[in-house]
TIPADREN-406378 format. One line per 4 residues: number of its first residue (from 0); their letters; for each residue x, y, z of C-alpha. Coordinates in Angstrom, 3 decimals, padded with zeros to 6 digits, m for minus. Layout:
N
NUM = A = X Y Z; ...;
//
This chain:
341
0 = MWIW = m073.239 m143.349 056.808; m071.598 m140.457 058.634; m072.780 m139.083 061.930; m071.604 m136.639 064.553;
4 = TAFF = m072.469 m136.769 068.194; m073.057 m133.416 069.885; m072.358 m131.711 066.574; m073.167 m128.164 067.671;
8 = AAIE = m071.153 m128.479 070.867; m068.226 m130.052 069.007; m068.040 m127.048 066.699; m068.133 m124.660 069.652;
12 = VADN = m065.201 m126.492 071.234; m063.287 m126.553 067.940; m063.805 m122.807 067.577; m062.881 m122.082 071.191;
16 = KSLK = m060.177 m124.417 072.501; m060.625 m123.107 076.068; m063.907 m125.096 076.190; m062.172 m128.444 075.743;
20 = GKPV = m062.932 m130.843 078.574; m065.707 m128.658 079.977; m069.462 m129.365 079.916; m070.800 m127.407 076.938;
24 = IVGG = m074.544 m127.020 076.403; m075.885 m125.379 073.256; m079.440 m124.096 073.130; m079.600 m120.627 074.542;
28 = TGER = m078.774 m118.648 077.619; m082.318 m117.905 078.819; m084.444 m120.090 081.061; m087.232 m120.658 078.524;
32 = GVVS = m085.140 m122.348 075.862; m084.421 m126.010 075.232; m081.142 m127.850 074.834; m080.146 m128.425 071.225;
36 = TANY = m076.930 m130.319 071.969; m074.840 m131.279 074.986; m071.315 m132.649 074.756; m070.209 m135.808 076.556;
40 = EARA = m068.934 m133.900 079.566; m072.409 m132.396 080.014; m074.146 m135.708 079.349; m072.328 m137.157 082.324;
44 = YGVH = m074.563 m134.887 084.424; m077.722 m136.184 082.736; m078.076 m133.314 080.269; m079.339 m134.240 076.806;
48 = SAIP = m081.042 m132.621 073.857; m084.673 m131.432 074.061; m084.762 m130.886 077.822; m085.505 m127.340 079.049;
52 = IYMA = m082.575 m125.056 079.809; m083.741 m124.570 083.400; m083.523 m128.328 083.921; m080.080 m128.496 082.319;
56 = RAKC = m078.858 m125.742 084.690; m080.149 m127.695 087.661; m078.401 m130.870 086.531; m075.174 m129.147 085.490;
60 = PNGI = m074.745 m125.829 087.336; m071.135 m125.512 086.158; m072.080 m126.028 082.516; m071.179 m123.505 079.838;
64 = FLPV = m074.401 m122.455 078.113; m074.072 m121.068 074.601; m076.586 m119.723 072.069; m077.189 m121.651 068.873;
68 = RYGR = m075.145 m120.458 065.871; m076.971 m122.184 063.014; m075.108 m120.319 060.299; m071.775 m121.589 061.594;
72 = YKEV = m073.037 m125.156 061.960; m074.411 m125.122 058.417; m071.063 m123.830 057.137; m069.225 m126.742 058.749;
76 = SDKI = m071.834 m129.240 057.572; m071.404 m128.021 053.998; m067.648 m128.572 054.266; m068.251 m132.152 055.311;
80 = LNIL = m070.721 m132.727 052.495; m068.181 m131.448 049.985; m065.708 m134.039 051.275; m068.333 m136.767 050.965;
84 = YEVT = m069.059 m135.739 047.382; m065.406 m136.446 046.608; m066.249 m140.069 047.377; m069.677 m140.513 045.744;
88 = PLIE = m072.556 m138.452 044.345; m075.009 m140.913 045.916; m075.641 m139.113 049.204; m078.874 m138.851 051.163;
92 = PLSI = m078.607 m136.166 053.863; m080.836 m136.917 056.839; m080.076 m133.813 058.867; m077.293 m131.309 059.410;
96 = DEAY = m075.104 m133.983 061.005; m076.078 m137.285 059.418; m076.246 m138.826 055.958; m076.286 m142.092 054.053;
100 = LDIT = m073.672 m142.778 051.364; m073.937 m145.476 048.710; m070.357 m146.524 047.917; m071.275 m149.733 046.093;
104 = AAKD = m069.715 m148.494 042.851; m066.665 m146.913 044.485; m063.357 m148.286 043.255; m061.527 m148.099 046.565;
108 = DPIN = m061.879 m150.414 049.553; m064.662 m149.303 051.948; m062.258 m149.185 054.894; m059.898 m146.935 052.945;
112 = IANF = m062.841 m144.689 052.064; m063.883 m144.430 055.715; m060.338 m143.568 056.777; m060.085 m140.994 053.982;
116 = IKRR = m063.296 m139.291 055.138; m062.275 m139.239 058.792; m058.829 m137.827 057.961; m060.153 m135.137 055.625;
120 = VMEE = m062.856 m134.074 058.062; m060.273 m133.662 060.810; m058.013 m131.657 058.485; m060.811 m129.375 057.278;
124 = TELT = m062.862 m128.908 060.461; m060.895 m130.301 063.432; m063.880 m132.540 064.164; m064.073 m136.286 064.649;
128 = ISIG = m066.941 m138.258 063.164; m068.345 m141.749 063.519; m068.798 m143.929 060.459; m070.694 m147.167 060.094;
132 = LGFN = m070.426 m149.616 057.200; m073.180 m152.068 056.375; m074.824 m153.602 053.333; m078.072 m151.725 053.962;
136 = KFLA = m079.323 m148.577 055.694; m080.340 m150.179 058.960; m076.981 m151.846 059.454; m075.040 m148.731 058.481;
140 = KLAS = m077.017 m146.635 060.946; m076.598 m149.205 063.694; m072.857 m149.435 063.015; m072.409 m145.645 063.071;
144 = DWNK = m073.980 m145.503 066.540; m071.828 m148.335 067.863; m068.842 m146.622 069.466; m069.292 m142.865 069.271;
148 = PNGF = m067.557 m140.458 069.331; m064.941 m140.944 066.603; m066.118 m144.482 066.032; m065.811 m146.879 063.122;
152 = KIIR = m067.749 m150.127 062.857; m068.447 m152.673 060.112; m071.420 m155.035 060.263; m071.101 m157.933 057.821;
156 = REDI = m073.642 m160.572 056.823; m071.942 m163.188 058.961; m072.390 m160.933 062.006; m076.162 m161.348 061.827;
160 = PRIF = m078.015 m162.164 064.019; m075.335 m162.766 066.672; m074.222 m159.150 066.891; m077.838 m157.968 067.278;
164 = FPLP = m078.951 m160.232 070.082; m077.629 m158.376 073.159; m078.864 m154.961 071.935; m081.970 m153.312 073.423;
168 = INKV = m084.933 m153.148 071.079; m084.863 m149.347 070.947; m081.868 m149.757 068.628; m084.171 m151.096 065.911;
172 = YGLG = m085.057 m148.397 063.396; m088.833 m148.085 063.187; m089.604 m148.956 066.811; m090.775 m145.798 068.561;
176 = QKSV = m091.120 m145.196 072.285; m094.700 m146.459 072.429; m093.872 m149.684 070.585; m090.805 m150.258 072.763;
180 = LRLN = m092.903 m149.784 075.912; m095.613 m152.165 074.663; m092.990 m154.809 073.903; m091.273 m154.263 077.259;
184 = NIGI = m094.645 m154.859 078.929; m094.752 m158.377 077.503; m091.146 m159.129 078.431; m089.408 m158.187 075.189;
188 = FTIE = m086.283 m156.179 076.008; m083.503 m157.317 073.668; m083.318 m158.009 069.950; m082.821 m161.661 070.857;
192 = DLYK = m086.219 m161.578 072.573; m087.704 m159.920 069.499; m086.066 m162.447 067.186; m087.973 m165.289 068.815;
196 = LSKE = m091.363 m163.808 067.918; m093.153 m165.134 064.858; m093.794 m162.973 061.835; m097.534 m163.355 062.336;
200 = FMIE = m097.324 m162.155 065.933; m095.225 m159.127 065.003; m097.681 m158.102 062.322; m100.597 m158.532 064.700;
204 = YLGK = m098.859 m156.708 067.558; m097.086 m153.928 065.640; m099.432 m153.479 062.705; m098.261 m152.806 059.163;
208 = FGIE = m094.686 m152.126 060.303; m094.402 m155.527 061.955; m093.122 m157.191 058.785; m090.436 m154.508 058.368;
212 = IYER = m089.220 m154.961 061.942; m089.253 m158.749 061.514; m087.069 m158.483 058.410; m084.828 m155.692 059.722;
216 = IRGI = m083.554 m157.675 062.705; m082.659 m160.417 060.237; m080.529 m158.013 058.219; m083.118 m157.277 055.528;
220 = DNRE = m083.660 m153.613 054.632; m084.411 m152.825 050.988; m084.551 m149.037 051.317; m082.293 m147.369 048.769;
224 = VEVS = m080.185 m144.256 049.254; m082.471 m141.533 047.922; m080.410 m138.721 046.451; m083.491 m136.523 046.027;
228 = RERK = m085.847 m137.269 048.883; m089.243 m135.632 048.770; m090.142 m134.324 052.195; m093.744 m133.450 052.939;
232 = SIGR = m092.981 m131.243 055.928; m090.278 m130.246 058.387; m091.355 m129.379 061.894; m090.495 m129.111 065.561;
236 = ETTF = m092.649 m129.116 068.685; m092.313 m129.175 072.457; m094.457 m129.853 075.510; m094.178 m127.335 078.324;
240 = RKDT = m093.287 m127.962 081.931; m096.037 m125.507 082.857; m099.091 m124.728 080.696; m099.279 m121.164 079.389;
244 = NNKD = m101.267 m118.892 077.082; m098.685 m116.097 077.149; m098.102 m115.381 073.463; m094.787 m113.629 074.055;
248 = ELKL = m093.551 m116.770 075.749; m094.905 m118.973 072.970; m093.129 m116.853 070.365; m089.777 m117.631 071.975;
252 = YLKE = m090.372 m121.285 071.163; m091.481 m120.442 067.623; m088.229 m118.554 067.120; m086.160 m121.574 068.197;
256 = FAED = m088.218 m123.869 065.983; m087.792 m121.558 062.964; m084.015 m121.544 063.415; m083.915 m125.335 063.623;
260 = IVIT = m086.255 m125.860 060.661; m084.188 m123.562 058.441; m081.115 m125.711 059.040; m082.902 m128.865 057.882;
264 = MGVN = m084.353 m127.040 054.877; m080.910 m125.752 053.949; m079.312 m129.187 054.186; m081.954 m130.546 051.812;
268 = GLKG = m081.957 m127.490 049.496; m085.610 m126.682 050.083; m087.900 m123.672 050.161; m091.453 m123.849 051.496;
272 = RTVT = m094.627 m121.839 051.219; m096.969 m123.305 053.844; m096.399 m122.477 057.520; m098.381 m124.334 060.183;
276 = VKTK = m098.668 m123.683 063.897; m099.860 m126.574 066.054; m101.173 m126.276 069.604; m102.528 m128.652 072.217;
280 = TEFF = m104.540 m127.302 075.135; m104.293 m128.190 078.801; m107.288 m130.467 078.154; m105.419 m132.221 075.287;
284 = AGHT = m107.474 m130.691 072.480; m105.271 m130.344 069.409; m105.515 m127.525 066.865; m103.567 m126.521 063.760;
288 = KSRT = m103.692 m123.357 061.699; m101.859 m122.975 058.390; m101.029 m120.194 055.990; m099.976 m120.833 052.391;
292 = LPRY = m098.002 m117.955 050.940; m097.851 m116.721 047.337; m094.046 m117.088 047.435; m091.516 m119.630 048.696;
296 = IFSK = m089.546 m118.744 051.809; m086.407 m120.175 053.371; m085.145 m117.693 055.973; m085.685 m118.088 059.713;
300 = EDIY = m086.984 m114.514 059.863; m089.707 m115.154 057.277; m090.793 m118.416 058.885; m090.781 m116.900 062.364;
304 = NEAC = m092.751 m113.821 061.268; m095.415 m115.896 059.538; m095.675 m118.183 062.569; m096.115 m115.185 064.866;
308 = DILD = m098.845 m113.790 062.618; m100.683 m117.103 062.812; m100.295 m117.223 066.589; m101.587 m113.667 066.923;
312 = ELEL = m104.754 m114.714 065.092; m105.432 m117.494 067.593; m107.749 m116.834 070.511; m106.186 m118.785 073.346;
316 = KEKI = m109.099 m119.300 075.694; m107.347 m122.190 077.378; m103.739 m122.599 078.420; m101.434 m124.412 076.033;
320 = RLIG = m099.393 m127.479 076.955; m097.750 m128.000 073.555; m096.770 m125.828 070.603; m095.310 m126.853 067.273;
324 = LSVS = m094.230 m125.262 064.022; m093.818 m126.833 060.593; m093.122 m125.813 057.020; m094.418 m127.686 053.965;
328 = SFIE = m095.273 m127.294 050.256; m091.622 m127.517 049.290; m089.699 m126.757 046.154; m086.003 m127.386 045.581;
332 = DGVE = m083.889 m124.271 045.914; m083.137 m122.735 042.529; m086.106 m124.133 040.614; m088.830 m121.796 041.764;
336 = QLTF = m091.574 m121.172 039.208; m091.743 m117.564 038.040; m094.969 m115.643 038.448; m096.068 m113.568 035.465;
340 = L = m098.042 m110.422 036.150;
//
């Protein structure tokens, strides 16, 4: 597992050394945007990803606000991936700044491999990364989050369950905000609290995922590293501070979403041909409208233009509190079926 924290901001600082030690916030310079990444200096002011830019400015008035440069971030991400492929071909990218590696068959010691990756990444990009080692995905992910930035953590079998017990339950992969809140409401705050629950109770309380959570906190996670993961869709959405039916304003969000979606598609080598715009009204009525194209697309311009066309077709009689954009019907880049005329 490799993971960056504040990846976009870290690249901005590496490219411009005068930013070092200053609060850097990436996500746009206008008031209608949202924060993509904030470095640790900015996080000290309470700025984090996904909050509106206007809120970030209020929290951190001395922050340095920069537009997103997706092309540059993808370039750096590709450099890192090339280094990882020197170690193993068994890589499952999760996003532009995170991936699972299966080094079971690697000849070298895992610690040596981790040190090799960290050294090479610093040499090639001037970035630090955090690496977690574990005997399954859940443990590797947990370990990589342990002591960011520039962290390195190993979780061994003998560390379980002792090392888990003090951690809050939101550290358990598969427990979303709603599940965490429900468990908090019955006095379950730490993994130790969760560990004391019976399997039957967890299944009854958490549904079909209860068994997975029960096993995961006991160190059991049978998910394999999937080199070619099939993704059904890639999307982004946001809820507004103030409801609106101004289409020009809504298109600004669609543009940001398109830029973000293209990065994830590029990391996974995908093209898509179905574009979907999702809205939720001020009265919480949800609507989606899709368009399936005769060709596969992968550029932010194409996705944005199609999304705008869909939005223009919508009759917004009520104000909108949420808008989302997604792309689906994927094909791997380079294997597109030819059309004969």
